[in-house]
Every structure is written in structure tokens, then in C-alpha cells.
Phi, psi and omega in degrees: 000142177273132180233128173257128183244136172233128178118172182291156179255049184296335184257003178078023182292327181296313178298321178295319178296315179296325177296334177271002177092008180281147173270118186248132174234131182257138173251127182296329180222143183273042174265174184304308180298320180296317180292320179296318179297326180277000174087031182300332181299329182256001184282141173272332182227136170251117183250118180253126180246011182220105183295343176296339180255033183301329180296341179293340178298315179296322179294315179299317180293326177293323181279334182211093184302328184270001183292139177271126184260121178240127176252118180241082187200157172279157179098178182244153179265151171297155183306317182299322181283323180299322180293335182267348181276142178270330183211130177244123183229129175272123181301337178286340183260333183217126183287164183297326180295319179295320179294314180300320179295320179294331180282347181286000000 
């Protein structure tokens, strides 16, 4: 499965996803050009690890209506972004391996 990631990999989620066989592409910034360059059009999952970039969820959904949005980060999302996310996970509660396995 193709996964587009935006945000830092402080918790090792990228390695866990790759360990499960997922193809991971990282976008340095969650804007339209960054997401397109990272392959959001072909992604099955958009993984956000930085709630500061919550507006990128709307951009990702605009570029790929069927993308599943997973937020793997501490902190809270604004209401508009929370409504568009499919899964919200706090890294302190669930490790990266468990999240990667659930996405398989």
C-alpha cells in the first residue's frame, strides 16, 4: 500500500510502515506541491505526524478523495481537521508497529 507522510518521524512510524511492506513517501510540507511530489494521488493512506500541519488534511482529501487520513501525533486537531480524519492515534498510547500492522 502507498502511504504519504507529512511531519517528523520522531516515533519511528516510517520504519514500521516499511517493515510491514508499505511504500512510504514523505512530503516535507503538507502543501499541494509537496503532497503531489510525494505521490498523494496514488496513496491509500495519508499519515500526518504534525498537528501544526492540520490544514494539509483538506489538501490531501482534495487531491485524493479516497485517501484514508491517519493522524499519528500528540496534541489535538482543530475541529475541521478532526472531521476529515479517519483515525487519530496518540503515539504515547499505541506504538508505531501496532499502527503499521493495523494499516495492513
